[in-house]
C-alpha positions in Angstrom: 148.7 75.6 48.5 148.6 78.8 50.5 146.9 79.3 53.8 144.7 82.0 52.3 143.0 79.3 50.1 142.0 77.5 53.3 140.7 80.7 54.8 138.6 81.5 51.8 137.1 78.0 51.9 136.2 78.3 55.6 134.5 81.7 54.9 132.5 80.1 52.1 131.4 77.3 54.5 130.3 79.8 57.0 132.6 78.6 59.7 133.5 81.4 62.1 137.2 81.7 62.8 140.1 84.0 63.7 143.4 83.7 62.0 146.8 84.8 63.2 150.0 84.5 61.1 151.0 84.8 57.4 148.0 84.0 55.1 150.5 83.8 52.2 152.5 81.0 53.7 152.5 77.7 52.0 151.2 74.4 53.4 151.3 71.0 51.8 149.1 68.1 53.0 147.7 67.3 56.4 148.8 65.1 59.3 147.8 64.1 62.8 149.5 65.9 65.7 151.0 62.7 67.0 152.7 62.0 63.7 153.2 65.4 62.4 154.6 65.9 58.9 156.7 69.0 58.4 154.9 71.6 56.3 151.4 70.2 56.7 148.4 71.5 58.6 147.1 69.7 61.7 144.5 69.8 64.4 145.1 70.3 68.1 142.1 68.8 69.8 143.0 69.9 73.3 145.9 71.1 75.4 146.4 67.5 76.7 146.9 66.2 73.1 150.1 68.1 72.6 153.0 65.5 72.9 155.4 66.2 75.7 158.4 68.1 74.4 156.8 68.8 71.0 157.8 72.1 69.6 154.7 73.9 68.3 156.9 76.3 66.3 157.5 73.6 63.7 153.7 73.4 62.8 153.0 75.1 59.5 149.3 75.6 60.3 147.3 74.6 63.4 143.5 74.3 63.7 142.7 74.9 67.4 139.6 75.4 69.6 139.2 78.7 71.5 140.6 77.3 74.8 143.8 75.8 73.4 147.2 77.6 73.8 149.0 77.0 70.5 152.1 78.7 71.8 154.7 79.3 69.2 152.8 78.0 66.2 153.4 80.6 63.5 150.0 80.2 61.9 146.8 79.5 63.8 143.2 79.1 62.8 141.2 79.4 66.0 137.5 78.4 66.0 134.9 76.8 68.2 134.3 74.4 65.3 138.0 73.3 65.0 137.2 69.7 64.3 134.7 70.5 61.5 137.0 73.1 60.0 140.0 70.7 60.0 138.2 67.7 58.5 136.2 69.8 56.0 139.4 71.3 54.7 140.9 67.9 54.2 137.9 66.7 52.3 137.6 69.8 50.2 141.3 69.9 49.1 142.3 66.3 49.1 139.4 63.9 48.8 138.9 62.2 45.5 135.8 60.3 44.5 136.4 56.6 43.8 135.6 55.3 40.3 132.7 53.0 41.0 130.0 51.6 38.7 126.4 52.9 39.2 125.3 49.4 40.0 127.7 46.6 41.2 127.8 43.0 40.2 125.2 40.5 41.4 122.9 43.3 42.6 119.1 42.9 42.2 116.8 45.9 41.7 113.1 45.1 41.4 111.0 47.0 38.8 109.2 49.1 41.5 112.4 50.8 42.7 112.9 54.5 41.8 116.5 55.8 41.7 117.4 59.5 41.7 120.4 61.0 39.9 123.9 59.9 40.7 122.8 57.0 43.0 125.5 54.4 43.4 124.8 50.8 44.5 127.5 48.3 45.4 127.9 44.6 44.8 125.5 41.8 46.0 122.7 44.2 47.1 119.0 43.5 47.0 116.5 46.3 46.5 113.1 44.7 46.4 109.8 46.6 46.9 108.3 50.0 46.7 111.6 51.8 47.2 112.6 55.4 46.4 116.3 56.5 46.6 117.1 60.2 46.5 119.8 61.9 44.4 123.4 61.3 45.4 122.8 58.5 47.8 125.5 55.9 48.1 124.7 52.3 49.0 127.7 50.0 49.6 128.0 46.2 49.3 125.7 43.4 50.6 122.9 45.8 51.6 119.3 44.6 51.7 116.4 47.0 51.4 112.9 45.5 51.2 109.2 46.6 51.4 108.1 50.2 51.4 111.2 52.4 52.0 111.9 56.0 51.2 115.6 57.2 51.4 116.4 60.8 50.8 119.2 62.7 49.1 123.0 62.3 49.9 122.6 59.4 52.3 125.5 57.0 53.0 124.4 53.4 53.6 127.4 51.1 54.6 127.9 47.5 53.8 125.7 44.9 55.4 122.8 47.2 56.4 119.3 45.6 56.4 116.4 48.0 56.0 112.6 47.3 55.9 112.0 43.8 57.3 109.3 43.2 59.9 110.3 43.9 63.5 110.0 41.7 66.5 106.4 41.6 67.7 104.1 38.8 68.5 100.8 37.9 70.0 100.2 34.8 72.1 97.3 32.7 73.2 96.4 31.3 76.6 98.9 28.5 76.1 101.7 31.0 75.2 101.8 29.9 71.6 103.3 32.9 69.8 102.3 34.3 66.4 104.4 37.0 64.9 102.7 40.2 64.0 102.7 41.1 60.4 103.9 44.7 59.7 102.3 47.1 57.3 104.3 50.2 57.8 107.5 51.3 56.0 110.7 53.1 56.7 111.2 56.8 55.9 114.7 58.1 55.9 115.5 61.8 55.4 118.5 63.5 53.7 122.1 63.2 54.6 121.5 60.2 56.9 124.4 57.8 57.7 123.5 54.1 58.2 126.6 52.3 59.4 127.8 48.8 58.6 125.5 46.0 59.6 122.8 48.3 61.0 119.3 46.8 61.1 116.2 49.1 60.7 112.8 47.5 61.0 109.7 48.8 59.3 106.8 50.0 61.4 103.9 47.8 62.4 101.3 50.3 61.1 103.0 53.7 60.8 106.5 54.2 59.4 109.8 53.9 61.3 111.4 57.4 60.7 114.9 58.7 60.6 114.9 62.4 60.1 117.5 64.3 58.0 121.0 64.4 59.3 120.6 61.4 61.7 123.8 59.3 62.1 123.6 55.7 63.1 126.9 54.0 63.7 127.8 50.4 62.8 126.0 47.5 64.5 123.1 49.6 65.5 119.5 48.4 65.8 116.4 50.6 65.1 113.3 48.7 66.0 109.8 49.1 64.5 108.0 52.4 65.0 111.1 54.3 66.2 111.5 57.9 65.4 115.0 59.2 65.2 115.1 63.0 65.3 117.0 65.4 63.1 120.8 65.4 63.5 120.6 62.8 66.3 123.7 60.6 66.6 123.9 57.0 67.8 127.5 55.7 68.3 128.1 51.9 68.1 126.5 49.8 69.2 123.2 51.4 70.0 119.9 49.6 70.3 116.6 51.5 70.2 113.7 49.1 70.9 110.2 49.4 69.7 108.5 52.8 69.5 111.4 54.7 70.9 111.5 58.5 70.2 114.9 60.1 70.1 114.9 63.8 69.9 116.7 66.3 67.7 120.4 66.6 68.2 120.6 64.1 71.0 123.6 61.8 71.3 123.7 58.2 72.4 127.0 56.4 73.1 126.5 52.7 72.7 123.3 52.7 74.7 120.2 50.4 75.0 116.9 52.2 75.1 113.8 50.4 76.4 110.7 50.3 74.2 108.5 53.4 74.2 111.0 55.6 76.0 111.5 59.2 74.9 115.0 60.8 74.7 114.5 64.5 74.7 116.2 67.0 72.3 119.9 67.7 73.0 120.1 64.9 75.6 123.3 63.0 76.1 123.2 59.3 76.9 126.5 58.0 78.3 128.6 55.0 77.1 126.8 51.7 77.6 123.8 53.2 79.4 120.6 51.3 79.7 117.7 53.7 79.5 114.5 52.4 81.1 112.6 55.7 81.5 112.3 59.0 79.6 115.2 61.4 79.4 114.3 65.0 79.6 115.6 67.5 76.9 119.1 68.6 77.5 119.8 66.1 80.3 122.9 63.8 80.6 122.3 60.3 81.9 124.6 57.4 82.4 124.7 53.9 84.0 122.5 50.9 84.3 119.8 51.8 84.8 120.5 55.3 83.3 120.3 58.1 85.8 121.1 61.8 85.7 124.9 62.1 85.7 126.3 63.9 88.7 130.0 64.3 89.5 130.8 62.2 92.5 131.8 64.4 95.5 135.3 63.9 96.8 135.4 61.0 99.4 136.7 61.5 102.9 139.8 59.5 102.0 140.6 61.7 99.0 140.2 64.8 101.2 142.6 63.3 103.7 145.1 62.5 101.0 144.9 66.0 99.6 144.5 68.0 102.8 146.1 65.8 105.5 144.3 64.1 108.4 141.6 66.0 110.3 142.6 68.4 112.9 141.7 67.7 116.5 140.0 69.6 119.2 141.8 70.5 122.4 140.4 67.4 124.1 141.8 65.1 121.3 138.5 64.5 119.6 138.6 64.9 115.8 136.3 67.4 114.1 133.0 65.7 113.2 133.1 66.9 109.6 135.7 64.4 108.5 136.3 60.9 109.8 139.7 59.3 109.5 138.2 55.8 109.4 
């Protein structure tokens, strides 16, 4: 394959890039930078990812971001979307669809279920209820979908996912005897949604639990009843969104826990393992337990002393008041 084929593909995908080198040069296959295979194309994530002593001149083609110095690499695709460009190229030129049956063994599909074109369902699954599955959606093995559930086009639902059961809600009397609340809502999932392995999504109590198009929920996630997950939101494992949480468009949560009824604004970033107990404004980064706005810690006095030396003294021997040596 020639590099020009990759360049034409990227143009067709609408990925902006700049190329330097010989577009007619050949490349064969792909590899990681850490285990680079001669003649292949690779991705340099950042300057710090270049192995010490590694000669960039041996790379046939490098995908790099705009701030990476690719040095002597003879052929470079430079783009702000370097990760997308690299992995999209791998998938386009090398991915092959697995030969799988439309419906696997020991799978039960109730008569009310409506399946779109090219839907594939794995082994030992249960689809039982008023369920609609859009064109091109793939459901892997041991998946349970019950009740009233709509799933859009081109979704990817990994093994062990459970969608549509009642959530955790109860009433109690004066003696604290608990009665579970019966749910009457459903689950509405948009297009191109990823539901990772062993994710649990509860249906709404009255209104639907909603995952908008493009949302990505990593393995072991929990989406409680009445939640609303916005378009292109991403939830890395293992996230927990408790009841009636609203997660805004294009927000990112890294293994976080979100208290019920909290709102995560659009484009917000919730740090690894954070526990969110109050609303997060749009575009804000929070971290910690409880989650608070993330601010870089100022250098401590000891760090300043290590870097700059001990504080100077006044003529009378007293140190300056700005820095203490203790």
